[in-house]
Each structure stands twice: as structure tokens, then as C-alpha cells.
C-alpha positions in Angstrom: 141.4 78.5 99.9 138.5 80.9 99.2 137.1 81.9 95.9 138.5 85.1 94.4 138.2 87.1 91.2 140.9 89.3 89.6 140.6 93.0 89.1 140.7 92.4 85.4 137.7 90.1 85.5 135.8 92.5 87.7 136.4 95.3 85.1 134.9 93.0 82.4 131.6 92.5 84.2 128.6 94.3 82.7 127.2 97.3 84.4 123.5 97.9 85.0 121.4 100.8 86.3 118.7 100.4 88.9 115.5 101.6 87.3 113.2 101.2 90.3 111.9 103.7 92.8 113.8 104.6 95.9 112.0 105.9 99.0 114.0 107.2 101.9 112.2 107.2 105.3 114.0 109.8 107.4 111.3 110.9 109.9 109.0 109.1 112.3 105.9 110.6 110.5 106.9 108.6 107.3 107.0 105.2 109.0 103.2 104.4 108.9 103.1 105.2 105.2 106.1 103.0 104.5 104.6 100.1 106.5 101.3 100.4 104.6 103.1 100.4 101.2 105.4 97.5 102.1 102.6 95.4 103.6 101.1 95.1 100.1 103.9 92.7 99.2 104.1 89.0 100.2 107.9 89.1 100.1 110.6 91.6 101.1 114.3 91.6 100.7 116.4 93.3 103.3 120.0 94.4 104.0 121.6 96.2 106.9 124.6 98.4 107.4 126.3 98.5 110.8 129.5 100.3 112.0 132.2 97.6 112.3 133.2 96.4 115.7 136.9 95.8 116.3 136.8 94.6 119.9 135.6 91.2 121.1 132.1 91.5 122.6 131.5 95.0 121.1 128.2 95.1 119.1 127.0 98.2 117.3 123.4 99.0 116.5 122.1 98.8 112.9 122.8 102.2 111.2 120.8 101.6 108.0 118.0 99.2 107.1 117.2 98.7 103.4 114.0 96.9 102.3 113.1 96.0 98.8 110.2 94.6 96.8 109.8 93.1 93.4 108.1 96.2 92.1 
């Protein structure tokens, strides 16, 4: 049996606001600047979002890539 948490317990969890800077890269011209800025850090966190696939063997491309730093 997997771990689960009740809706009531979720409602009791503290909320926090993200206080960092968000940079959205939407155009090819912004990529070099983003690479330069991110290369200043020795560690990066990442997350991807992909359209779900409901058929065996179907694979969708990454739709969104999120990179993060400590600062």
C-alpha cells in the first residue's frame, strides 16, 4: 500500500510564497543570455512538463523545462 495524506492534513500544511526571481525564456535570442547566467552556478535544479501519453509506445516531447539555482 502506498503512502497517502488526507485532504484535511493537506489543508493544515503551511503555505509559503516564492520570493525569488523568475525569468521566462520565450525567444531564441534570449537563450545565450540564459546560458551565460545559469553557467555562473555549480548546481542547477530542473523539472520538465510533458503532455501525457495514453498509448503504449507513444512518447511526447518535453513541453516545458524549468531550471533553478540557489539564488
